[in-house]
C-alpha positions as CSV (number, residue, x, y, z in Angstrom):
1,M,60.9,-51.4,81.1
2,N,60.8,-47.7,80.7
3,P,57.5,-46.3,81.9
4,A,57.2,-44.1,78.7
5,L,57.1,-47.2,76.6
6,A,55.0,-49.5,78.9
7,S,52.0,-50.7,76.9
8,N,49.6,-50.4,79.8
9,I,50.1,-46.7,80.0
10,Q,50.9,-45.9,76.4
11,T,48.1,-44.3,74.4
12,Q,48.9,-42.7,71.1
13,V,48.7,-38.9,71.2
14,R,47.6,-37.4,67.9
15,P,48.4,-33.8,66.8
16,D,45.7,-31.2,67.0
17,A,45.3,-27.6,65.8
18,T,47.3,-26.2,68.7
19,W,50.5,-28.0,67.9
20,A,51.9,-25.6,65.3
21,T,51.5,-22.8,67.9
22,L,53.1,-24.9,70.6
23,L,56.0,-25.8,68.3
24,D,56.5,-22.2,67.4
25,C,56.4,-21.2,71.1
26,A,58.8,-24.0,72.3
27,T,61.4,-23.1,69.7
28,K,61.2,-19.3,70.5
29,E,61.5,-20.1,74.2
30,V,64.7,-22.3,73.7
31,F,66.3,-19.6,71.5
32,Q,65.5,-16.9,74.0
33,I,66.7,-18.8,77.1
34,M,69.7,-20.5,75.6
35,L,70.9,-18.0,73.0
36,Q,69.4,-14.8,74.2
37,T,67.9,-14.2,70.8
38,D,64.4,-13.6,69.6
39,L,63.0,-15.4,66.6
40,T,60.2,-14.1,64.5
41,T,57.4,-16.2,62.9
42,V,57.8,-16.1,59.1
43,S,54.8,-16.5,56.9
44,V,55.7,-19.0,54.2
45,P,54.0,-19.0,50.8
46,E,52.2,-22.2,49.8
47,G,54.6,-24.7,48.2
48,D,57.8,-23.4,49.8
49,V,59.9,-26.2,51.3
50,A,62.5,-26.2,54.0
51,T,66.0,-25.3,52.8
52,G,69.4,-25.2,54.3
53,D,72.5,-27.3,54.4
54,T,72.4,-28.2,58.1
55,T,69.7,-30.3,59.7
56,A,69.5,-31.6,63.3
57,M,67.0,-34.4,64.1
58,V,65.6,-35.9,67.3
59,G,63.4,-39.0,67.2
60,L,60.3,-39.4,69.4
61,A,59.0,-42.7,70.7
62,G,56.2,-43.8,73.0
63,A,52.9,-41.9,73.0
64,L,54.1,-40.0,70.0
65,C,56.3,-41.5,67.3
66,G,58.0,-39.3,64.9
67,V,61.0,-36.9,64.2
68,L,61.5,-33.3,65.1
69,S,64.0,-31.5,62.9
70,I,65.6,-28.1,62.7
71,R,67.0,-27.1,59.3
72,C,68.9,-23.9,58.5
73,S,71.9,-22.6,56.6
74,S,75.4,-23.4,57.8
75,R,75.8,-19.6,58.5
76,T,72.8,-19.7,60.8
77,A,74.0,-23.0,62.5
78,E,77.4,-21.3,63.1
79,S,75.6,-18.2,64.6
80,I,73.6,-20.6,66.9
81,A,76.7,-22.4,68.0
82,G,78.5,-19.1,68.6
83,R,75.6,-17.8,70.7
84,M,75.3,-21.0,72.6
85,L,79.1,-21.2,73.4
86,G,79.4,-17.5,74.1
87,S,82.0,-17.1,71.3
88,V,83.2,-13.7,70.2
89,G,84.2,-14.1,66.6
90,A,84.6,-17.2,64.5
91,V,83.3,-20.6,65.8
92,D,85.3,-23.8,65.5
93,P,83.4,-25.7,62.8
94,S,83.7,-28.9,64.7
95,E,81.5,-27.4,67.5
96,V,78.6,-26.6,65.2
97,P,77.0,-30.1,65.0
98,D,76.9,-30.5,68.8
99,A,75.4,-27.1,69.3
100,I,72.7,-27.4,66.7
101,A,71.9,-31.0,67.9
102,E,71.6,-29.8,71.5
103,I,69.3,-26.9,70.5
104,C,67.1,-29.4,68.5
105,N,67.0,-31.7,71.6
106,M,66.0,-28.9,73.8
107,V,63.2,-27.8,71.4
108,A,61.9,-31.4,71.3
109,G,62.0,-31.6,75.1
110,N,60.3,-28.2,75.5
111,F,57.6,-29.1,73.0
112,K,56.7,-32.4,74.5
113,A,56.6,-30.9,78.0
114,K,53.9,-28.5,76.8
115,I,51.5,-31.5,76.0
116,T,50.5,-33.1,79.3
117,R,49.9,-36.5,77.7
118,L,53.4,-36.5,76.2
119,A,55.5,-35.2,79.0
120,D,56.2,-38.5,80.8
121,H,55.1,-40.9,78.0
122,C,57.5,-39.9,75.1
123,L,61.2,-40.5,74.9
124,L,63.7,-38.6,72.8
125,S,66.5,-40.2,70.8
126,V,70.1,-39.1,70.6
127,P,70.2,-36.2,68.1
128,T,71.6,-36.7,64.6
129,V,73.0,-33.9,62.3
130,I,73.2,-33.9,58.5
131,R,75.3,-31.4,56.7
132,G,75.6,-30.9,53.0
133,E,74.6,-28.9,50.0
134,D,71.9,-30.9,48.2
135,Y,69.6,-33.2,50.1
136,E,65.9,-33.6,50.8
137,M,64.4,-35.0,54.0
138,V,61.6,-37.4,53.2
139,T,59.5,-39.1,55.8
140,I,58.5,-42.5,54.5
141,A,55.7,-43.5,56.9
142,D,52.2,-42.2,56.7
143,G,51.5,-39.3,59.1
144,E,51.3,-35.6,59.5
145,Q,53.9,-32.9,59.3
146,I,53.8,-29.7,61.2
147,V,56.2,-27.1,59.8
148,V,57.1,-23.8,61.4
149,C,59.3,-21.2,59.7
150,L,61.1,-18.7,61.9
151,G,63.4,-15.8,61.2
152,H,66.9,-15.4,62.7
153,E,69.3,-12.7,61.7
154,G,67.6,-12.3,58.3
155,E,67.6,-16.1,57.5
156,R,65.0,-18.9,57.9
157,I,65.0,-21.7,60.4
158,W,62.6,-24.5,59.6
159,V,61.3,-26.6,62.4
160,C,59.4,-29.7,61.4
161,L,57.6,-32.3,63.4
162,A,56.9,-35.4,61.3
163,V,54.4,-37.6,63.2
164,H,54.1,-41.2,62.2
165,S,50.6,-42.8,62.2
């Protein structure tokens, strides 16, 4: 059995007040290292919800159960893919899902590495990407959501950690 899921070492890790800052930091670090771009933290008015037609998601299992997602516009996703692939000019649309999925995977990995009790006791799923014009992500299980909104080239990138109870 995978040690991250072994019941004798698994203790549930619960979010605390520092997690929003850690999620913000983890995302900015990945964008800086992998895309050579700086993100800015965007203050979001109460009631604003994540928007965009591209969402990448990575599941977390073990000491923390939940989903980390990154949601942005297709234009932003194409920019991310272009920076990641070192493209000059237009990006092949078929490459966008892999690029945004990999960025989401790296953000999830960087975030969990920042929390000692999660680093070796939480597994990540294979990323999934949703693309389309009109959808709402709904987390069915009880739990908390930590949402960070970041600015990239004048647009918003929404990073959400939905933690299941």
